[in-house]
N, C-alpha and C positions, 0 to 999 in steps of 0.2 A: 399638455397646457403649461407643463413646466418649462418648456423651452420659450423664448421670445418669438412673438407672434411674426417677426420679419425673417424668421428662417423657417425651412422646409420642416413642419411638424406633422403634416397630414399624410399616411401612408396606407397604401393597399398593399396588404400582405398576402403573399402565396404560401399557403401551408404546404403545399405538394413540394415546392422547391425551396421552401424555408428562405424566402427571399423578398425585397420589395419590389412590386410590380409597377407602382407608381407613387410619386411622391410630390408634394407641393406645398404653398402656404394655404392656411386656413385660418379665417376670422374666428373671434370668440365675442361675447356679449360686452356691451359698453358699460352696462351696469347703470351706476349714478351719473356718469359722465356724458357729456354730448355724443349724440350718435354721428359715426362715419369718421370719428377721431383715431388717435392712437395712443390715448390715455394710459391705459392699462397694459400696454405691450409686453412689460414684462413681468407683470403681478395681476393677473386679471381675477375678478371677484365671481365666485361661484354661487348659483342659487337654483331651487325649483319653483321658487314663488312666482306666481303669474304677476307680471308687471315689473319684475326685477330687471328685466334687459339683460340678464345674466345667462351664461352657459352654465348648463347643470351637468356635473361628471356623472360617468356611470356607462354601462351598457345599454344600447339602443338596439332594437331590431329595426332594418331600413325595409318600410312597407311600400306601398303603392305609389306609382309614378304618376304624377299630375303636371298641370300648366302652372309656371311660375311667373310672377311678373318681374323677375330680377335674372339677370344673366343671359343664358342660353333659353329661357323660358322651360327649365325643366326643374321639378322639385321631387323630393322623395319624402314621403311621411315617416316620421320617426316615432317608435313607440319604446317610451323609457322601460327597461326590464328591472330597475332598482329603484328603493325609495329615495334615492338621491335625483332621480329624473323621472319618474312616473307622471310627472304632470306635463310632459312634453307635448302630447296632443292637445291637451286643453290649452296649453301656453301657444299652440300654432309653432312650435319649434320644428323646422323642417331643414332638409339638407338640400343646399341650392348653389348654384354660382353666383356670383356678383363682377361686374365690370371692374370694380375698384381693388379687387385683389389682384395683386400682380402675379405674373407668370414666373418670374425668378425670385430670389431672396433678395430682401431690401434691407436688412439689419446693418446698420443698428435703428433704423426705423421700423415702426410695425404696420401690420396689416390694419386697415380700417374695421372699426369695430361696429357690430351690429346689435341686434335686438336679442341675442342669445342663440341664434341659429349657427351651426358650422357652416361656412360659405369658402367655396374654393375659387379658382379662377376658372373663366369660362372655357379655356382649353382643357383644363385639367378636367373639369366636369365633362366635357364631349368625351374624353377616354374613360372616364369611370361610368358615365351613363353606359355607353357601349357595353363595358362588363357587367354592370348590373341587369340590363336587359336579356342577357344570356343565361342568368343564373336561375336555377329551376329550385334551388332551396332559399330559405332566409338567409340574409346575409347580417353580420353583427358589425354594428359600430361601438367602438370603445373610446369614449372621451375621459382621460385620466390626466390628474394632476402631476 
């Protein structure tokens, strides 16, 4: 999240090959700004508080797959593993796609901001969803500043 939201800052890392499998844009929370804008594209606010509409940094376990009202209608529940994000489930912070997230870099513009969920483009989620469905072990998502 230290990179501007208009550049590819979402990556799926292959530890066996020590390389990036997939990359794309990812949204962050709007905080006190209006939803769906790009107000904090360079400097997002972070919070673990319910109602903050901020993204919470830290390590998450990617859990159950379910229906989403957004994007390709797939979401994954996120369990925060640290004090900085342990309210993720209570806050309904999930990993999903969003049609407003572009497929390619838009910098110096930013990615539209939501209510704290990491959201990626629909096509990127199709690729990531296929990868996640194959996993037999828990997958880690790390959101860091």
